[in-house]
Rosetta silent file (secondary structure, phi, psi, omega in degrees, C-alpha in Angstrom):
SEQUENCE: MNKPSAQQSVHSDWKATQIKVDDVMFAMVHEIEIDVHPAVALKCSPALAELIREQHSDVHPSAHLNPSHWNTVLLEGSLKDSQIYYLVDAALQRIQKQG
SCORE:     score description
SCORE:     0.000 S_00000001
   1 L     0.000  122.280 -176.831  -13.486    6.674    5.727 S_00000001
   2 L  -108.855   92.796  176.930  -14.938    3.391    4.386 S_00000001
   3 L  -128.379  150.333 -179.380  -12.153    0.762    3.829 S_00000001
   4 L   -60.364  137.971  171.307  -12.590   -2.913    4.478 S_00000001
   5 L    71.883    1.119 -177.812  -11.710   -4.004    8.086 S_00000001
   6 E   -79.484  136.093  174.164  -11.055   -0.283    9.030 S_00000001
   7 E  -121.700  138.324  175.546  -12.114    0.724   12.503 S_00000001
   8 E  -110.693  151.447  179.458  -12.322    4.139   13.799 S_00000001
   9 E  -143.100  135.312 -175.362  -11.868    5.435   17.339 S_00000001
  10 E   -89.132  131.777  178.588  -12.411    9.050   18.526 S_00000001
  11 E  -117.276   93.687 -178.553   -9.651   10.486   20.845 S_00000001
  12 L   -64.285  -28.730  175.840  -11.196   13.671   22.320 S_00000001
  13 L   -55.568  -44.844  177.671   -7.923   14.564   24.011 S_00000001
  14 L   -76.661  -14.450 -169.933   -6.272   14.725   20.639 S_00000001
  15 L    54.356   51.261 -176.845   -9.250   16.145   18.869 S_00000001
  16 E  -155.456  156.059  171.636   -8.784   13.475   16.167 S_00000001
  17 E  -110.189  124.708  177.767  -10.235   10.243   14.935 S_00000001
  18 E   -84.849  132.585  172.074   -7.823    7.355   14.497 S_00000001
  19 E  -114.213  125.238 -166.146   -8.443    4.920   11.608 S_00000001
  20 E  -135.851  147.607  168.031   -6.894    1.526   11.989 S_00000001
  21 E  -117.324  119.848 -176.935   -6.714   -1.915   10.443 S_00000001
  22 L    57.750   37.558  179.915   -5.731   -4.721   12.803 S_00000001
  23 L    64.623   24.044  171.016   -4.940   -2.183   15.348 S_00000001
  24 E  -120.708  121.637 -171.686   -2.423   -0.367   13.182 S_00000001
  25 E   -80.387  132.011  171.966   -3.161    3.293   12.379 S_00000001
  26 E  -116.413  -18.809 -177.204   -3.012    4.450    8.760 S_00000001
  27 E  -149.926  146.471  170.906   -4.942    7.669    8.972 S_00000001
  28 E  -137.576  116.613 -175.356   -5.917   10.243   11.565 S_00000001
  29 E   -91.390  118.731  176.061   -8.605   12.826   10.817 S_00000001
  30 E   -73.225  134.671  178.190   -8.206   16.057   12.695 S_00000001
  31 E   -83.104  -26.460  178.047  -11.278   17.527   14.270 S_00000001
  32 E   -93.545  139.712  176.000   -9.654   21.015   14.412 S_00000001
  33 E   -76.395  138.735  175.663   -9.024   22.853   11.252 S_00000001
  34 E  -113.956  118.566 -168.707   -5.420   23.609   10.178 S_00000001
  35 L    53.494   43.853  179.708   -5.014   26.754    8.244 S_00000001
  36 L    66.254   16.890  179.748   -8.801   27.064    7.959 S_00000001
  37 E  -124.580  143.615  169.905   -8.938   23.653    6.237 S_00000001
  38 E   -65.551  154.586 -174.043   -9.995   20.205    7.600 S_00000001
  39 E  -145.424  158.278  178.149   -6.937   17.894    7.574 S_00000001
  40 E  -138.133  140.697  173.819   -6.024   14.298    7.653 S_00000001
  41 E  -104.445  131.606 -174.895   -2.581   12.680    8.544 S_00000001
  42 E  -122.751  142.456  174.856   -1.856    9.712    6.245 S_00000001
  43 E   -72.010  144.174  173.020    0.887    7.098    6.608 S_00000001
  44 L  -165.683  169.690 -178.053    3.323    6.810    3.742 S_00000001
  45 L   -79.013  155.282 -177.344    6.777    5.703    2.818 S_00000001
  46 H   -56.762  -34.194 -178.037    9.552    8.300    3.338 S_00000001
  47 H   -74.699  -36.618  177.574   10.125    8.691   -0.469 S_00000001
  48 H   -73.032  -28.408 -175.325    6.427    9.290   -1.192 S_00000001
  49 H   -65.295  -50.907 -175.839    6.219   11.656    1.838 S_00000001
  50 H   -65.122  -42.312  179.541    8.993   13.876    0.380 S_00000001
  51 H   -62.512  -46.717 -178.917    7.682   13.725   -3.190 S_00000001
  52 H   -64.384  -38.847  176.474    4.175   14.611   -2.363 S_00000001
  53 H   -60.809  -40.964  178.374    5.402   17.529   -0.104 S_00000001
  54 H   -66.898  -30.265 -176.981    7.521   18.832   -2.861 S_00000001
  55 H   -90.342  -23.461 -176.114    4.623   18.825   -5.343 S_00000001
  56 L  -135.938  121.798  178.309    1.804   20.122   -3.349 S_00000001
  57 L   -61.084  -14.178 -174.622    1.642   23.094   -0.778 S_00000001
  58 L   -96.226    7.259  178.322   -1.274   21.649    0.892 S_00000001
  59 E  -119.838  125.506 -170.953    0.775   18.587    2.107 S_00000001
  60 E  -129.342  158.420  172.762    3.079   19.048    5.196 S_00000001
  61 E   -62.586  141.905 -178.564    5.129   16.833    7.490 S_00000001
  62 L   -61.804  140.912  177.986    3.016   15.715   10.368 S_00000001
  63 L   -86.498  -27.037 -171.827    3.423   17.806   13.595 S_00000001
  64 L  -108.276  -19.467 -179.560    2.300   15.131   15.738 S_00000001
  65 L  -115.333  169.403  174.089    3.419   11.800   14.197 S_00000001
  66 L   -54.835  104.513  179.484    6.782   10.777   12.799 S_00000001
  67 L   -57.625  -18.534  179.580    7.219   13.206    9.918 S_00000001
  68 L   -70.870  -30.925 -174.032    9.342   10.776    7.979 S_00000001
  69 L  -113.166   -1.100  178.824    6.348    8.383    7.674 S_00000001
  70 E  -127.541  136.164  177.551    3.455   10.869    7.967 S_00000001
  71 E  -127.492  147.442  175.249    2.039   13.656    6.081 S_00000001
  72 E  -102.796  120.183 -174.549   -0.741   16.023    7.008 S_00000001
  73 E  -104.877  132.405  178.612   -2.923   16.656    3.961 S_00000001
  74 E   -92.267  121.840 -178.142   -5.141   19.843    4.024 S_00000001
  75 L   -83.259  153.275  179.480   -8.535   18.882    2.706 S_00000001
  76 L    70.068   26.190  177.477  -10.529   21.300    0.492 S_00000001
  77 L  -102.039 -144.676  173.469   -7.138   22.634   -0.754 S_00000001
  78 L   -75.660  -18.917 -174.368   -5.403   22.211   -4.124 S_00000001
  79 L   -77.731  138.310  176.611   -5.228   18.479   -4.108 S_00000001
  80 L   -74.087  152.499  178.535   -7.988   16.844   -6.118 S_00000001
  81 H   -48.178  -50.164 -175.751  -10.206   14.236   -4.532 S_00000001
  82 H   -58.118  -35.414  177.711   -8.663   11.536   -6.640 S_00000001
  83 H   -69.615  -40.126 -178.235   -5.199   12.409   -5.348 S_00000001
  84 H   -57.847  -45.123 -176.659   -6.454   12.333   -1.692 S_00000001
  85 H   -61.690  -41.296  178.140   -8.107    8.974   -2.450 S_00000001
  86 H   -63.992  -46.966  174.828   -4.858    7.683   -3.813 S_00000001
  87 H   -54.754  -43.137  177.379   -2.933    8.800   -0.613 S_00000001
  88 H   -59.314  -61.366  179.558   -5.523    7.022    1.622 S_00000001
  89 H   -53.653  -32.047  175.162   -5.103    3.858   -0.485 S_00000001
  90 H   -71.607  -39.627  177.898   -1.267    4.121   -0.223 S_00000001
  91 H   -58.153  -51.155  177.677   -1.577    4.612    3.485 S_00000001
  92 H   -60.462  -38.542 -177.389   -3.610    1.425    3.801 S_00000001
  93 H   -68.587  -33.620 -178.095   -1.332   -0.562    1.542 S_00000001
  94 H   -56.733  -45.968 -173.499    1.664    0.738    3.682 S_00000001
  95 H   -79.195  -30.155  176.303    0.510   -0.784    6.887 S_00000001
  96 H   -63.500  -37.553  178.702   -0.730   -4.027    5.047 S_00000001
  97 H   -66.552  -41.212  175.612    2.818   -4.476    3.766 S_00000001
  98 H   -67.527  -18.251 -175.912    4.224   -4.169    7.272 S_00000001
  99 L   -83.164    0.000    0.000    1.899   -6.686    8.742 S_00000001
């Protein structure tokens, strides 16, 4: 994931790569496949989290992070790349607003 100031760190215990800006995580790429798809967990507002889940069957509440603020997005599913890029940008903006 190529975002300004973003740093990646691999956590082999979790089988995931955390992506952070200023030590605040906004995305976590799962190294194991979920439902036969690669997946990424993305931070979002509670309202956006619910809306996206209602509209897309490939978006689920995060099983390992606070599901009110985190969605797991199945990659290579029904979401278009442009929709996934939008969610990544929204995740980054979310942590920048909090900081």
